[in-house]
C-alpha positions as a Markdown table, in Angstrom:
| # | Residue | x | y | z |
|---|---|---|---|---|
| 1 | Met | -5.7 | -12.3 | 9.8 |
| 2 | Leu | -3.2 | -13.4 | 7.4 |
| 3 | Leu | -5.0 | -12.2 | 4.4 |
| 4 | Ser | -5.6 | -8.9 | 5.5 |
| 5 | Leu | -1.8 | -8.7 | 6.5 |
| 6 | Gln | -0.6 | -9.7 | 3.1 |
| 7 | Ser | -3.3 | -7.4 | 1.5 |
| 8 | Leu | -1.9 | -4.4 | 3.5 |
| 9 | Thr | 1.8 | -5.6 | 2.9 |
| 10 | Leu | 1.5 | -5.5 | -0.5 |
| 11 | Ala | -0.5 | -2.4 | -1.1 |
| 12 | Val | 2.4 | -0.5 | 0.8 |
| 13 | Leu | 5.2 | -2.0 | -1.3 |
| 14 | Ala | 3.3 | -1.0 | -4.3 |
| 15 | Arg | 2.5 | 2.7 | -3.2 |
| 16 | Leu | 6.3 | 2.8 | -2.0 |
| 17 | Thr | 7.2 | 1.7 | -5.4 |
| 18 | Ala | 5.1 | 4.3 | -7.0 |
| 19 | His | 6.4 | 7.1 | -4.9 |
| 20 | His | 9.8 | 6.1 | -5.9 |
| 21 | Ile | 11.0 | 5.7 | -2.1 |
| 22 | Leu | 12.2 | 2.0 | -2.6 |
| 23 | Arg | 15.6 | 1.7 | -4.0 |
| 24 | Tyr | 14.9 | -1.4 | -6.0 |
| 25 | Gln | 11.7 | -2.9 | -7.7 |
| 26 | Val | 10.3 | -5.4 | -5.4 |
| 27 | Ser | 7.5 | -6.3 | -7.8 |
| 28 | Thr | 7.5 | -9.4 | -9.8 |
| 29 | Ala | 5.3 | -11.2 | -12.2 |
| 30 | Asp | 4.3 | -13.9 | -9.3 |
| 31 | Phe | 3.9 | -10.5 | -6.8 |
| 32 | Asp | 1.5 | -8.6 | -9.4 |
| 33 | Glu | -0.5 | -11.9 | -10.2 |
| 34 | Ala | -0.8 | -13.1 | -6.7 |
| 35 | Trp | -2.1 | -9.4 | -5.8 |
| 36 | Ala | -4.3 | -9.6 | -8.7 |
| 37 | Thr | -5.9 | -12.8 | -7.3 |
| 38 | Leu | -6.3 | -11.3 | -4.0 |
| 39 | Ala | -7.9 | -8.3 | -5.5 |
| 40 | Arg | -10.4 | -10.7 | -7.7 |
| 41 | Leu | -11.4 | -12.6 | -4.0 |
| 42 | Cys | -11.5 | -9.7 | -2.0 |
| 43 | Pro | -11.9 | -6.4 | -3.7 |
| 44 | Gly | -13.1 | -4.4 | -0.8 |
| 45 | Leu | -10.4 | -5.3 | 1.3 |
| 46 | Val | -7.6 | -4.4 | -1.3 |
| 47 | Met | -9.4 | -1.3 | -2.2 |
| 48 | Ser | -9.4 | 0.0 | 1.6 |
| 49 | Asp | -5.6 | -1.4 | 1.8 |
| 50 | Leu | -4.5 | 0.7 | -0.8 |
| 51 | Leu | -6.1 | 4.0 | 0.7 |
| 52 | Ile | -4.8 | 3.0 | 3.9 |
| 53 | Ala | -1.0 | 2.6 | 2.2 |
| 54 | Glu | -1.1 | 5.7 | 0.1 |
| 55 | Ala | -2.1 | 7.7 | 3.4 |
| 56 | Met | 0.9 | 6.1 | 5.3 |
| 57 | Val | 3.3 | 6.6 | 2.2 |
| 58 | Val | 2.1 | 10.4 | 1.9 |
| 59 | His | 2.6 | 11.2 | 5.2 |
| 60 | Ala | 6.0 | 9.5 | 5.6 |
| 61 | Lys | 7.0 | 11.3 | 2.4 |
| 62 | Tyr | 5.5 | 14.8 | 3.2 |
| 63 | Gly | 4.4 | 15.1 | 6.8 |
| 64 | Asp | 1.4 | 16.4 | 7.8 |
| 65 | Leu | -0.6 | 17.9 | 5.0 |
| 66 | Ile | -3.8 | 19.2 | 6.8 |
| 67 | Gly | -2.2 | 21.5 | 9.0 |
| 68 | Glu | -3.6 | 20.0 | 12.3 |
| 69 | Thr | -1.5 | 20.0 | 15.5 |
| 70 | Asn | -2.0 | 17.8 | 18.4 |
| 71 | Asp | -1.6 | 20.5 | 21.1 |
């Protein structure tokens, strides 16, 4: 459970940084090294968390992009 939470947290922080939503750089060399190790150990987890994080950040930044409503 902790590993999946760490993976998603790192992915969200990376995507927030990539979209210039965060004011300050949160990534450090240690951060990058830890995430690279996690990606080597659990590539599927990191990949899926990156996709989830990207969807979350894009939705937060642009809102609903597909035009569906919940009526």
